[in-house]
PyMOL CGO cylinders between C-alpha atoms (Angstrom):
from pymol import cmd
from pymol.cgo import CYLINDER

trace = [
    CYLINDER, 67.86, 50.39, 42.42, 69.45, 50.11, 45.87, 0.3, 1, 1, 1, 1, 1, 1,
    CYLINDER, 69.45, 50.11, 45.87, 70.79, 53.15, 47.73, 0.3, 1, 1, 1, 1, 1, 1,
    CYLINDER, 70.79, 53.15, 47.73, 74.32, 51.76, 47.49, 0.3, 1, 1, 1, 1, 1, 1,
    CYLINDER, 74.32, 51.76, 47.49, 73.92, 51.51, 43.72, 0.3, 1, 1, 1, 1, 1, 1,
    CYLINDER, 73.92, 51.51, 43.72, 72.34, 54.95, 43.64, 0.3, 1, 1, 1, 1, 1, 1,
    CYLINDER, 72.34, 54.95, 43.64, 75.37, 56.37, 45.45, 0.3, 1, 1, 1, 1, 1, 1,
    CYLINDER, 75.37, 56.37, 45.45, 77.64, 54.91, 42.79, 0.3, 1, 1, 1, 1, 1, 1,
    CYLINDER, 77.64, 54.91, 42.79, 75.53, 55.91, 39.81, 0.3, 1, 1, 1, 1, 1, 1,
    CYLINDER, 75.53, 55.91, 39.81, 74.77, 59.44, 41.00, 0.3, 1, 1, 1, 1, 1, 1,
    CYLINDER, 74.77, 59.44, 41.00, 78.40, 60.01, 41.91, 0.3, 1, 1, 1, 1, 1, 1,
    CYLINDER, 78.40, 60.01, 41.91, 79.42, 58.91, 38.42, 0.3, 1, 1, 1, 1, 1, 1,
    CYLINDER, 79.42, 58.91, 38.42, 76.98, 61.22, 36.62, 0.3, 1, 1, 1, 1, 1, 1,
    CYLINDER, 76.98, 61.22, 36.62, 78.65, 64.49, 35.78, 0.3, 1, 1, 1, 1, 1, 1,
    CYLINDER, 78.65, 64.49, 35.78, 81.97, 63.55, 37.36, 0.3, 1, 1, 1, 1, 1, 1,
    CYLINDER, 81.97, 63.55, 37.36, 83.79, 64.50, 34.15, 0.3, 1, 1, 1, 1, 1, 1,
    CYLINDER, 83.79, 64.50, 34.15, 82.43, 68.04, 34.17, 0.3, 1, 1, 1, 1, 1, 1,
    CYLINDER, 82.43, 68.04, 34.17, 82.85, 68.40, 37.94, 0.3, 1, 1, 1, 1, 1, 1,
    CYLINDER, 82.85, 68.40, 37.94, 86.45, 67.20, 37.68, 0.3, 1, 1, 1, 1, 1, 1,
    CYLINDER, 86.45, 67.20, 37.68, 87.08, 69.75, 34.94, 0.3, 1, 1, 1, 1, 1, 1,
    CYLINDER, 87.08, 69.75, 34.94, 85.66, 72.54, 37.10, 0.3, 1, 1, 1, 1, 1, 1,
    CYLINDER, 85.66, 72.54, 37.10, 87.63, 71.48, 40.20, 0.3, 1, 1, 1, 1, 1, 1,
    CYLINDER, 87.63, 71.48, 40.20, 90.95, 70.51, 38.64, 0.3, 1, 1, 1, 1, 1, 1,
    CYLINDER, 90.95, 70.51, 38.64, 91.01, 72.59, 35.45, 0.3, 1, 1, 1, 1, 1, 1,
    CYLINDER, 91.01, 72.59, 35.45, 91.92, 76.01, 36.91, 0.3, 1, 1, 1, 1, 1, 1,
    CYLINDER, 91.92, 76.01, 36.91, 94.62, 74.49, 39.16, 0.3, 1, 1, 1, 1, 1, 1,
    CYLINDER, 94.62, 74.49, 39.16, 96.13, 72.65, 36.19, 0.3, 1, 1, 1, 1, 1, 1,
    CYLINDER, 96.13, 72.65, 36.19, 96.10, 75.84, 34.11, 0.3, 1, 1, 1, 1, 1, 1,
    CYLINDER, 96.10, 75.84, 34.11, 97.74, 77.74, 37.00, 0.3, 1, 1, 1, 1, 1, 1,
    CYLINDER, 97.74, 77.74, 37.00, 100.55, 75.18, 37.22, 0.3, 1, 1, 1, 1, 1, 1,
    CYLINDER, 100.55, 75.18, 37.22, 101.11, 74.97, 33.46, 0.3, 1, 1, 1, 1, 1, 1,
    CYLINDER, 101.11, 74.97, 33.46, 101.08, 78.76, 33.02, 0.3, 1, 1, 1, 1, 1, 1,
    CYLINDER, 101.08, 78.76, 33.02, 103.57, 79.19, 35.86, 0.3, 1, 1, 1, 1, 1, 1,
    CYLINDER, 103.57, 79.19, 35.86, 106.01, 76.62, 34.50, 0.3, 1, 1, 1, 1, 1, 1,
    CYLINDER, 106.01, 76.62, 34.50, 105.83, 78.06, 30.98, 0.3, 1, 1, 1, 1, 1, 1,
    CYLINDER, 105.83, 78.06, 30.98, 106.14, 81.66, 32.19, 0.3, 1, 1, 1, 1, 1, 1,
    CYLINDER, 106.14, 81.66, 32.19, 109.05, 80.68, 34.43, 0.3, 1, 1, 1, 1, 1, 1,
    CYLINDER, 109.05, 80.68, 34.43, 111.09, 80.04, 31.28, 0.3, 1, 1, 1, 1, 1, 1,
    CYLINDER, 111.09, 80.04, 31.28, 110.09, 83.32, 29.66, 0.3, 1, 1, 1, 1, 1, 1,
    CYLINDER, 110.09, 83.32, 29.66, 109.59, 85.92, 32.40, 0.3, 1, 1, 1, 1, 1, 1,
    CYLINDER, 109.59, 85.92, 32.40, 111.02, 84.27, 35.49, 0.3, 1, 1, 1, 1, 1, 1,
    CYLINDER, 111.02, 84.27, 35.49, 110.40, 87.06, 38.00, 0.3, 1, 1, 1, 1, 1, 1,
    CYLINDER, 110.40, 87.06, 38.00, 106.84, 87.63, 36.77, 0.3, 1, 1, 1, 1, 1, 1,
    CYLINDER, 106.84, 87.63, 36.77, 105.79, 83.98, 36.43, 0.3, 1, 1, 1, 1, 1, 1,
    CYLINDER, 105.79, 83.98, 36.43, 103.65, 83.90, 39.57, 0.3, 1, 1, 1, 1, 1, 1,
    CYLINDER, 103.65, 83.90, 39.57, 101.74, 87.01, 38.45, 0.3, 1, 1, 1, 1, 1, 1,
    CYLINDER, 101.74, 87.01, 38.45, 101.08, 85.68, 34.96, 0.3, 1, 1, 1, 1, 1, 1,
    CYLINDER, 101.08, 85.68, 34.96, 99.94, 82.38, 36.46, 0.3, 1, 1, 1, 1, 1, 1,
    CYLINDER, 99.94, 82.38, 36.46, 97.69, 84.18, 38.95, 0.3, 1, 1, 1, 1, 1, 1,
    CYLINDER, 97.69, 84.18, 38.95, 96.03, 86.26, 36.22, 0.3, 1, 1, 1, 1, 1, 1,
    CYLINDER, 96.03, 86.26, 36.22, 95.35, 83.24, 34.03, 0.3, 1, 1, 1, 1, 1, 1,
    CYLINDER, 95.35, 83.24, 34.03, 94.18, 81.33, 37.12, 0.3, 1, 1, 1, 1, 1, 1,
    CYLINDER, 94.18, 81.33, 37.12, 91.59, 84.03, 37.83, 0.3, 1, 1, 1, 1, 1, 1,
    CYLINDER, 91.59, 84.03, 37.83, 90.31, 83.84, 34.26, 0.3, 1, 1, 1, 1, 1, 1,
    CYLINDER, 90.31, 83.84, 34.26, 90.22, 80.03, 34.38, 0.3, 1, 1, 1, 1, 1, 1,
    CYLINDER, 90.22, 80.03, 34.38, 88.26, 80.10, 37.66, 0.3, 1, 1, 1, 1, 1, 1,
    CYLINDER, 88.26, 80.10, 37.66, 85.76, 82.54, 36.15, 0.3, 1, 1, 1, 1, 1, 1,
    CYLINDER, 85.76, 82.54, 36.15, 85.42, 80.25, 33.13, 0.3, 1, 1, 1, 1, 1, 1,
    CYLINDER, 85.42, 80.25, 33.13, 84.87, 77.29, 35.48, 0.3, 1, 1, 1, 1, 1, 1,
    CYLINDER, 84.87, 77.29, 35.48, 82.05, 79.22, 37.17, 0.3, 1, 1, 1, 1, 1, 1,
    CYLINDER, 82.05, 79.22, 37.17, 80.34, 79.89, 33.84, 0.3, 1, 1, 1, 1, 1, 1,
    CYLINDER, 80.34, 79.89, 33.84, 80.81, 76.27, 32.79, 0.3, 1, 1, 1, 1, 1, 1,
    CYLINDER, 80.81, 76.27, 32.79, 79.36, 74.99, 36.08, 0.3, 1, 1, 1, 1, 1, 1,
    CYLINDER, 79.36, 74.99, 36.08, 76.33, 77.26, 35.81, 0.3, 1, 1, 1, 1, 1, 1,
    CYLINDER, 76.33, 77.26, 35.81, 75.68, 76.19, 32.21, 0.3, 1, 1, 1, 1, 1, 1,
    CYLINDER, 75.68, 76.19, 32.21, 76.17, 72.44, 32.75, 0.3, 1, 1, 1, 1, 1, 1,
    CYLINDER, 76.17, 72.44, 32.75, 74.82, 72.06, 36.30, 0.3, 1, 1, 1, 1, 1, 1,
    CYLINDER, 74.82, 72.06, 36.30, 72.19, 74.83, 36.10, 0.3, 1, 1, 1, 1, 1, 1,
    CYLINDER, 72.19, 74.83, 36.10, 73.33, 76.17, 39.46, 0.3, 1, 1, 1, 1, 1, 1,
    CYLINDER, 73.33, 76.17, 39.46, 76.20, 77.97, 41.20, 0.3, 1, 1, 1, 1, 1, 1,
    CYLINDER, 76.20, 77.97, 41.20, 77.78, 75.36, 43.55, 0.3, 1, 1, 1, 1, 1, 1,
    CYLINDER, 77.78, 75.36, 43.55, 78.39, 76.95, 46.99, 0.3, 1, 1, 1, 1, 1, 1,
    CYLINDER, 78.39, 76.95, 46.99, 81.96, 75.65, 47.32, 0.3, 1, 1, 1, 1, 1, 1,
    CYLINDER, 81.96, 75.65, 47.32, 82.83, 76.96, 43.86, 0.3, 1, 1, 1, 1, 1, 1,
    CYLINDER, 82.83, 76.96, 43.86, 81.24, 80.31, 44.76, 0.3, 1, 1, 1, 1, 1, 1,
    CYLINDER, 81.24, 80.31, 44.76, 83.51, 80.63, 47.81, 0.3, 1, 1, 1, 1, 1, 1,
    CYLINDER, 83.51, 80.63, 47.81, 86.55, 79.62, 45.76, 0.3, 1, 1, 1, 1, 1, 1,
    CYLINDER, 86.55, 79.62, 45.76, 85.70, 82.15, 43.04, 0.3, 1, 1, 1, 1, 1, 1,
    CYLINDER, 85.70, 82.15, 43.04, 85.36, 85.03, 45.51, 0.3, 1, 1, 1, 1, 1, 1,
    CYLINDER, 85.36, 85.03, 45.51, 88.62, 84.22, 47.32, 0.3, 1, 1, 1, 1, 1, 1,
    CYLINDER, 88.62, 84.22, 47.32, 90.56, 83.63, 44.09, 0.3, 1, 1, 1, 1, 1, 1,
    CYLINDER, 90.56, 83.63, 44.09, 89.30, 86.94, 42.66, 0.3, 1, 1, 1, 1, 1, 1,
    CYLINDER, 89.30, 86.94, 42.66, 90.05, 88.87, 45.86, 0.3, 1, 1, 1, 1, 1, 1,
    CYLINDER, 90.05, 88.87, 45.86, 93.46, 87.42, 46.70, 0.3, 1, 1, 1, 1, 1, 1,
    CYLINDER, 93.46, 87.42, 46.70, 94.50, 87.04, 43.07, 0.3, 1, 1, 1, 1, 1, 1,
    CYLINDER, 94.50, 87.04, 43.07, 93.61, 90.66, 42.43, 0.3, 1, 1, 1, 1, 1, 1,
    CYLINDER, 93.61, 90.66, 42.43, 95.64, 91.83, 45.43, 0.3, 1, 1, 1, 1, 1, 1,
    CYLINDER, 95.64, 91.83, 45.43, 98.58, 89.67, 44.31, 0.3, 1, 1, 1, 1, 1, 1,
    CYLINDER, 98.58, 89.67, 44.31, 98.69, 91.34, 40.91, 0.3, 1, 1, 1, 1, 1, 1,
    CYLINDER, 98.69, 91.34, 40.91, 97.82, 94.88, 42.04, 0.3, 1, 1, 1, 1, 1, 1,
    CYLINDER, 97.82, 94.88, 42.04, 100.33, 94.94, 44.91, 0.3, 1, 1, 1, 1, 1, 1,
    CYLINDER, 100.33, 94.94, 44.91, 102.87, 92.73, 43.11, 0.3, 1, 1, 1, 1, 1, 1,
    CYLINDER, 102.87, 92.73, 43.11, 103.06, 90.59, 46.24, 0.3, 1, 1, 1, 1, 1, 1,
    CYLINDER, 103.06, 90.59, 46.24, 102.76, 86.80, 45.82, 0.3, 1, 1, 1, 1, 1, 1,
    CYLINDER, 102.76, 86.80, 45.82, 102.02, 86.21, 49.50, 0.3, 1, 1, 1, 1, 1, 1,
    CYLINDER, 102.02, 86.21, 49.50, 98.33, 86.85, 48.85, 0.3, 1, 1, 1, 1, 1, 1,
    CYLINDER, 98.33, 86.85, 48.85, 98.09, 83.98, 46.35, 0.3, 1, 1, 1, 1, 1, 1,
    CYLINDER, 98.09, 83.98, 46.35, 100.24, 81.86, 48.68, 0.3, 1, 1, 1, 1, 1, 1,
    CYLINDER, 100.24, 81.86, 48.68, 97.74, 82.18, 51.54, 0.3, 1, 1, 1, 1, 1, 1,
    CYLINDER, 97.74, 82.18, 51.54, 94.68, 81.74, 49.30, 0.3, 1, 1, 1, 1, 1, 1,
    CYLINDER, 94.68, 81.74, 49.30, 94.49, 77.93, 49.87, 0.3, 1, 1, 1, 1, 1, 1,
    CYLINDER, 94.49, 77.93, 49.87, 94.73, 78.48, 53.63, 0.3, 1, 1, 1, 1, 1, 1,
    CYLINDER, 94.73, 78.48, 53.63, 91.79, 80.88, 53.62, 0.3, 1, 1, 1, 1, 1, 1,
    CYLINDER, 91.79, 80.88, 53.62, 89.61, 78.65, 51.43, 0.3, 1, 1, 1, 1, 1, 1,
    CYLINDER, 89.61, 78.65, 51.43, 90.28, 75.51, 53.47, 0.3, 1, 1, 1, 1, 1, 1,
    CYLINDER, 90.28, 75.51, 53.47, 89.64, 77.30, 56.77, 0.3, 1, 1, 1, 1, 1, 1,
    CYLINDER, 89.64, 77.30, 56.77, 86.35, 78.69, 55.44, 0.3, 1, 1, 1, 1, 1, 1,
    CYLINDER, 86.35, 78.69, 55.44, 85.24, 75.17, 54.50, 0.3, 1, 1, 1, 1, 1, 1,
    CYLINDER, 85.24, 75.17, 54.50, 86.39, 73.79, 57.86, 0.3, 1, 1, 1, 1, 1, 1,
    CYLINDER, 86.39, 73.79, 57.86, 84.63, 76.45, 59.95, 0.3, 1, 1, 1, 1, 1, 1,
    CYLINDER, 84.63, 76.45, 59.95, 81.49, 76.31, 57.77, 0.3, 1, 1, 1, 1, 1, 1,
    CYLINDER, 81.49, 76.31, 57.77, 81.09, 72.63, 58.64, 0.3, 1, 1, 1, 1, 1, 1,
    CYLINDER, 81.09, 72.63, 58.64, 81.79, 73.10, 62.36, 0.3, 1, 1, 1, 1, 1, 1,
    CYLINDER, 81.79, 73.10, 62.36, 79.65, 76.25, 62.58, 0.3, 1, 1, 1, 1, 1, 1,
    CYLINDER, 79.65, 76.25, 62.58, 76.74, 74.44, 60.97, 0.3, 1, 1, 1, 1, 1, 1,
    CYLINDER, 76.74, 74.44, 60.97, 76.88, 71.89, 63.80, 0.3, 1, 1, 1, 1, 1, 1,
    CYLINDER, 76.88, 71.89, 63.80, 76.69, 74.72, 66.32, 0.3, 1, 1, 1, 1, 1, 1,
    CYLINDER, 76.69, 74.72, 66.32, 73.56, 76.01, 64.55, 0.3, 1, 1, 1, 1, 1, 1,
    CYLINDER, 73.56, 76.01, 64.55, 71.94, 72.59, 64.71, 0.3, 1, 1, 1, 1, 1, 1,
    CYLINDER, 71.94, 72.59, 64.71, 72.27, 71.43, 61.13, 0.3, 1, 1, 1, 1, 1, 1,
    CYLINDER, 72.27, 71.43, 61.13, 74.85, 69.68, 58.97, 0.3, 1, 1, 1, 1, 1, 1,
    CYLINDER, 74.85, 69.68, 58.97, 75.94, 71.73, 55.94, 0.3, 1, 1, 1, 1, 1, 1,
    CYLINDER, 75.94, 71.73, 55.94, 77.69, 68.66, 54.52, 0.3, 1, 1, 1, 1, 1, 1,
    CYLINDER, 77.69, 68.66, 54.52, 74.38, 66.79, 54.50, 0.3, 1, 1, 1, 1, 1, 1,
    CYLINDER, 74.38, 66.79, 54.50, 72.63, 69.74, 52.87, 0.3, 1, 1, 1, 1, 1, 1,
    CYLINDER, 72.63, 69.74, 52.87, 75.25, 69.86, 50.12, 0.3, 1, 1, 1, 1, 1, 1,
    CYLINDER, 75.25, 69.86, 50.12, 75.41, 66.13, 49.40, 0.3, 1, 1, 1, 1, 1, 1,
    CYLINDER, 75.41, 66.13, 49.40, 72.24, 64.68, 50.92, 0.3, 1, 1, 1, 1, 1, 1,
    CYLINDER, 72.24, 64.68, 50.92, 70.67, 64.30, 47.49, 0.3, 1, 1, 1, 1, 1, 1,
    CYLINDER, 70.67, 64.30, 47.49, 73.52, 61.97, 46.49, 0.3, 1, 1, 1, 1, 1, 1,
    CYLINDER, 73.52, 61.97, 46.49, 74.05, 59.94, 49.65, 0.3, 1, 1, 1, 1, 1, 1,
    CYLINDER, 74.05, 59.94, 49.65, 71.29, 58.45, 51.80, 0.3, 1, 1, 1, 1, 1, 1,
    CYLINDER, 71.29, 58.45, 51.80, 72.74, 57.98, 55.29, 0.3, 1, 1, 1, 1, 1, 1,
    CYLINDER, 72.74, 57.98, 55.29, 71.57, 58.35, 58.91, 0.3, 1, 1, 1, 1, 1, 1,
    CYLINDER, 71.57, 58.35, 58.91, 72.28, 61.65, 60.65, 0.3, 1, 1, 1, 1, 1, 1,
    CYLINDER, 72.28, 61.65, 60.65, 75.06, 60.32, 62.88, 0.3, 1, 1, 1, 1, 1, 1,
    CYLINDER, 75.06, 60.32, 62.88, 76.92, 59.12, 59.78, 0.3, 1, 1, 1, 1, 1, 1,
    CYLINDER, 76.92, 59.12, 59.78, 76.63, 62.60, 58.27, 0.3, 1, 1, 1, 1, 1, 1,
    CYLINDER, 76.63, 62.60, 58.27, 78.04, 64.10, 61.47, 0.3, 1, 1, 1, 1, 1, 1,
    CYLINDER, 78.04, 64.10, 61.47, 80.96, 61.69, 61.36, 0.3, 1, 1, 1, 1, 1, 1,
    CYLINDER, 80.96, 61.69, 61.36, 81.62, 62.46, 57.70, 0.3, 1, 1, 1, 1, 1, 1,
    CYLINDER, 81.62, 62.46, 57.70, 81.35, 66.20, 58.31, 0.3, 1, 1, 1, 1, 1, 1,
    CYLINDER, 81.35, 66.20, 58.31, 83.87, 66.08, 61.17, 0.3, 1, 1, 1, 1, 1, 1,
    CYLINDER, 83.87, 66.08, 61.17, 86.28, 64.09, 59.02, 0.3, 1, 1, 1, 1, 1, 1,
    CYLINDER, 86.28, 64.09, 59.02, 86.08, 66.66, 56.23, 0.3, 1, 1, 1, 1, 1, 1,
    CYLINDER, 86.08, 66.66, 56.23, 86.46, 69.57, 58.66, 0.3, 1, 1, 1, 1, 1, 1,
    CYLINDER, 86.46, 69.57, 58.66, 89.65, 68.00, 60.04, 0.3, 1, 1, 1, 1, 1, 1,
    CYLINDER, 89.65, 68.00, 60.04, 90.92, 67.32, 56.53, 0.3, 1, 1, 1, 1, 1, 1,
    CYLINDER, 90.92, 67.32, 56.53, 90.36, 70.94, 55.47, 0.3, 1, 1, 1, 1, 1, 1,
    CYLINDER, 90.36, 70.94, 55.47, 92.16, 72.08, 58.64, 0.3, 1, 1, 1, 1, 1, 1,
    CYLINDER, 92.16, 72.08, 58.64, 95.07, 69.77, 57.76, 0.3, 1, 1, 1, 1, 1, 1,
    CYLINDER, 95.07, 69.77, 57.76, 95.30, 71.23, 54.24, 0.3, 1, 1, 1, 1, 1, 1,
    CYLINDER, 95.30, 71.23, 54.24, 95.29, 74.76, 55.69, 0.3, 1, 1, 1, 1, 1, 1,
    CYLINDER, 95.29, 74.76, 55.69, 98.14, 73.97, 58.09, 0.3, 1, 1, 1, 1, 1, 1,
    CYLINDER, 98.14, 73.97, 58.09, 100.07, 72.17, 55.36, 0.3, 1, 1, 1, 1, 1, 1,
    CYLINDER, 100.07, 72.17, 55.36, 99.83, 75.21, 53.09, 0.3, 1, 1, 1, 1, 1, 1,
    CYLINDER, 99.83, 75.21, 53.09, 100.93, 77.51, 55.90, 0.3, 1, 1, 1, 1, 1, 1,
    CYLINDER, 100.93, 77.51, 55.90, 104.02, 75.39, 56.52, 0.3, 1, 1, 1, 1, 1, 1,
    CYLINDER, 104.02, 75.39, 56.52, 104.86, 75.39, 52.82, 0.3, 1, 1, 1, 1, 1, 1,
    CYLINDER, 104.86, 75.39, 52.82, 104.45, 79.02, 51.79, 0.3, 1, 1, 1, 1, 1, 1,
    CYLINDER, 104.45, 79.02, 51.79, 106.18, 80.34, 54.91, 0.3, 1, 1, 1, 1, 1, 1,
    CYLINDER, 106.18, 80.34, 54.91, 109.38, 78.55, 53.86, 0.3, 1, 1, 1, 1, 1, 1,
    CYLINDER, 109.38, 78.55, 53.86, 109.58, 79.64, 50.22, 0.3, 1, 1, 1, 1, 1, 1,
    CYLINDER, 109.58, 79.64, 50.22, 113.05, 81.13, 49.86, 0.3, 1, 1, 1, 1, 1, 1,
    CYLINDER, 113.05, 81.13, 49.86, 112.88, 82.63, 46.35, 0.3, 1, 1, 1, 1, 1, 1,
    CYLINDER, 112.88, 82.63, 46.35, 109.83, 84.87, 46.89, 0.3, 1, 1, 1, 1, 1, 1,
    CYLINDER, 109.83, 84.87, 46.89, 109.07, 87.90, 49.04, 0.3, 1, 1, 1, 1, 1, 1,
    CYLINDER, 109.07, 87.90, 49.04, 108.42, 85.90, 52.19, 0.3, 1, 1, 1, 1, 1, 1,
    CYLINDER, 108.42, 85.90, 52.19, 109.78, 87.71, 55.28, 0.3, 1, 1, 1, 1, 1, 1,
    CYLINDER, 109.78, 87.71, 55.28, 112.11, 85.84, 57.60, 0.3, 1, 1, 1, 1, 1, 1,
    CYLINDER, 112.11, 85.84, 57.60, 109.73, 86.50, 60.49, 0.3, 1, 1, 1, 1, 1, 1,
    CYLINDER, 109.73, 86.50, 60.49, 107.08, 84.35, 58.79, 0.3, 1, 1, 1, 1, 1, 1,
    CYLINDER, 107.08, 84.35, 58.79, 109.18, 81.19, 58.95, 0.3, 1, 1, 1, 1, 1, 1,
    CYLINDER, 109.18, 81.19, 58.95, 108.35, 78.48, 61.48, 0.3, 1, 1, 1, 1, 1, 1,
    CYLINDER, 108.35, 78.48, 61.48, 111.26, 76.08, 60.95, 0.3, 1, 1, 1, 1, 1, 1,
    CYLINDER, 111.26, 76.08, 60.95, 114.78, 77.39, 60.40, 0.3, 1, 1, 1, 1, 1, 1,
    CYLINDER, 114.78, 77.39, 60.40, 116.04, 74.40, 58.44, 0.3, 1, 1, 1, 1, 1, 1,
    CYLINDER, 116.04, 74.40, 58.44, 113.15, 74.12, 55.98, 0.3, 1, 1, 1, 1, 1, 1,
    CYLINDER, 113.15, 74.12, 55.98, 113.60, 75.75, 52.57, 0.3, 1, 1, 1, 1, 1, 1,
    CYLINDER, 113.60, 75.75, 52.57, 111.20, 75.40, 49.63, 0.3, 1, 1, 1, 1, 1, 1,
    CYLINDER, 111.20, 75.40, 49.63, 111.04, 77.01, 46.21, 0.3, 1, 1, 1, 1, 1, 1,
    CYLINDER, 111.04, 77.01, 46.21, 108.14, 78.92, 44.71, 0.3, 1, 1, 1, 1, 1, 1,
    CYLINDER, 108.14, 78.92, 44.71, 108.02, 76.35, 41.89, 0.3, 1, 1, 1, 1, 1, 1,
    CYLINDER, 108.02, 76.35, 41.89, 107.71, 73.54, 44.44, 0.3, 1, 1, 1, 1, 1, 1,
    CYLINDER, 107.71, 73.54, 44.44, 104.73, 75.26, 46.06, 0.3, 1, 1, 1, 1, 1, 1,
    CYLINDER, 104.73, 75.26, 46.06, 103.01, 75.82, 42.71, 0.3, 1, 1, 1, 1, 1, 1,
    CYLINDER, 103.01, 75.82, 42.71, 103.54, 72.24, 41.52, 0.3, 1, 1, 1, 1, 1, 1,
    CYLINDER, 103.54, 72.24, 41.52, 102.53, 70.77, 44.88, 0.3, 1, 1, 1, 1, 1, 1,
    CYLINDER, 102.53, 70.77, 44.88, 99.19, 72.54, 44.60, 0.3, 1, 1, 1, 1, 1, 1,
    CYLINDER, 99.19, 72.54, 44.60, 98.44, 70.16, 41.72, 0.3, 1, 1, 1, 1, 1, 1,
    CYLINDER, 98.44, 70.16, 41.72, 100.61, 67.07, 42.16, 0.3, 1, 1, 1, 1, 1, 1,
    CYLINDER, 100.61, 67.07, 42.16, 100.36, 66.98, 45.96, 0.3, 1, 1, 1, 1, 1, 1,
    CYLINDER, 100.36, 66.98, 45.96, 97.05, 68.45, 47.10, 0.3, 1, 1, 1, 1, 1, 1,
    CYLINDER, 97.05, 68.45, 47.10, 94.79, 66.78, 44.55, 0.3, 1, 1, 1, 1, 1, 1,
    CYLINDER, 94.79, 66.78, 44.55, 96.19, 63.27, 45.16, 0.3, 1, 1, 1, 1, 1, 1,
    CYLINDER, 96.19, 63.27, 45.16, 95.71, 63.83, 48.91, 0.3, 1, 1, 1, 1, 1, 1,
    CYLINDER, 95.71, 63.83, 48.91, 92.15, 64.96, 48.23, 0.3, 1, 1, 1, 1, 1, 1,
    CYLINDER, 92.15, 64.96, 48.23, 91.28, 61.95, 46.10, 0.3, 1, 1, 1, 1, 1, 1,
    CYLINDER, 91.28, 61.95, 46.10, 92.91, 59.54, 48.56, 0.3, 1, 1, 1, 1, 1, 1,
    CYLINDER, 92.91, 59.54, 48.56, 90.82, 61.06, 51.35, 0.3, 1, 1, 1, 1, 1, 1,
    CYLINDER, 90.82, 61.06, 51.35, 87.66, 60.67, 49.26, 0.3, 1, 1, 1, 1, 1, 1,
    CYLINDER, 87.66, 60.67, 49.26, 88.51, 57.02, 48.60, 0.3, 1, 1, 1, 1, 1, 1,
    CYLINDER, 88.51, 57.02, 48.60, 89.24, 56.45, 52.30, 0.3, 1, 1, 1, 1, 1, 1,
    CYLINDER, 89.24, 56.45, 52.30, 85.68, 57.54, 53.12, 0.3, 1, 1, 1, 1, 1, 1,
    CYLINDER, 85.68, 57.54, 53.12, 83.98, 55.40, 50.47, 0.3, 1, 1, 1, 1, 1, 1,
    CYLINDER, 83.98, 55.40, 50.47, 83.73, 52.26, 52.68, 0.3, 1, 1, 1, 1, 1, 1,
    CYLINDER, 83.73, 52.26, 52.68, 81.97, 54.21, 55.45, 0.3, 1, 1, 1, 1, 1, 1,
    CYLINDER, 81.97, 54.21, 55.45, 79.65, 55.90, 52.95, 0.3, 1, 1, 1, 1, 1, 1,
    CYLINDER, 79.65, 55.90, 52.95, 78.66, 52.61, 51.32, 0.3, 1, 1, 1, 1, 1, 1,
    CYLINDER, 78.66, 52.61, 51.32, 78.26, 50.94, 54.71, 0.3, 1, 1, 1, 1, 1, 1,
    CYLINDER, 78.26, 50.94, 54.71, 75.78, 53.50, 56.01, 0.3, 1, 1, 1, 1, 1, 1,
    CYLINDER, 75.78, 53.50, 56.01, 74.05, 53.80, 52.63, 0.3, 1, 1, 1, 1, 1, 1,
    CYLINDER, 74.05, 53.80, 52.63, 73.45, 50.04, 52.71, 0.3, 1, 1, 1, 1, 1, 1,
    CYLINDER, 73.45, 50.04, 52.71, 72.28, 50.27, 56.32, 0.3, 1, 1, 1, 1, 1, 1,
    CYLINDER, 72.28, 50.27, 56.32, 69.83, 53.06, 55.40, 0.3, 1, 1, 1, 1, 1, 1,
    CYLINDER, 69.83, 53.06, 55.40, 68.54, 51.00, 52.48, 0.3, 1, 1, 1, 1, 1, 1,
    CYLINDER, 68.54, 51.00, 52.48, 67.94, 47.96, 54.69, 0.3, 1, 1, 1, 1, 1, 1,
    CYLINDER, 67.94, 47.96, 54.69, 66.09, 50.10, 57.25, 0.3, 1, 1, 1, 1, 1, 1,
    CYLINDER, 66.09, 50.10, 57.25, 63.83, 51.51, 54.53, 0.3, 1, 1, 1, 1, 1, 1,
    CYLINDER, 63.83, 51.51, 54.53, 63.12, 48.03, 53.14, 0.3, 1, 1, 1, 1, 1, 1,
    CYLINDER, 63.12, 48.03, 53.14, 62.32, 46.75, 56.65, 0.3, 1, 1, 1, 1, 1, 1,
    CYLINDER, 62.32, 46.75, 56.65, 59.97, 49.69, 57.28, 0.3, 1, 1, 1, 1, 1, 1,
    CYLINDER, 59.97, 49.69, 57.28, 58.23, 49.04, 53.95, 0.3, 1, 1, 1, 1, 1, 1,
    CYLINDER, 58.23, 49.04, 53.95, 57.70, 45.37, 54.79, 0.3, 1, 1, 1, 1, 1, 1,
    CYLINDER, 57.70, 45.37, 54.79, 56.36, 46.22, 58.25, 0.3, 1, 1, 1, 1, 1, 1,
    CYLINDER, 56.36, 46.22, 58.25, 53.88, 48.69, 56.76, 0.3, 1, 1, 1, 1, 1, 1,
    CYLINDER, 53.88, 48.69, 56.76, 52.49, 45.91, 54.56, 0.3, 1, 1, 1, 1, 1, 1,
]
cmd.load_cgo(trace, "trace")
């Protein structure tokens, strides 16, 4: 099987369970919030946060059982969700859950860039078993993802700082004319962020397949030369 075909087949294997782990807790958070909003309007964000924490913990258990490992990115997400979700509920302050996506995305961004400074590519270490590409392609892909995570962090900062029906102080606002609702922020986490994520993944597929094919041809050429 060619490397390009391997990329496709390996990416397909387990995508259902991975999608459930990645998207499931966010979907449960959104659904819980919208249901609770009709029942206990002022407490909806806290109910949603509590259920979100439980769903994330369940996703961790599911990932360990099905994948036989604790994925690093899920580990980071679990720790941040538990910490910031716990503070949100304990202090009855939604700002902690609002800034949670910012913290997670910045951690991912800096982890990639910091790995370059240490002389290795964490993105290659995480996904090198799936994609076979030359090092310079991994660097390019890592930089793209670092910038994308930075973009998501900034986008979340712009959004939560302009929520008008939550305990967001006026001093936190960046743009005087921008006003968003708490419900908009919650729903955007699912209907906005995930589509952006999947579009970005699709945008990088051509480059991934291109360099995977190039790596395959180089290996075939080296094999022929050795014979």
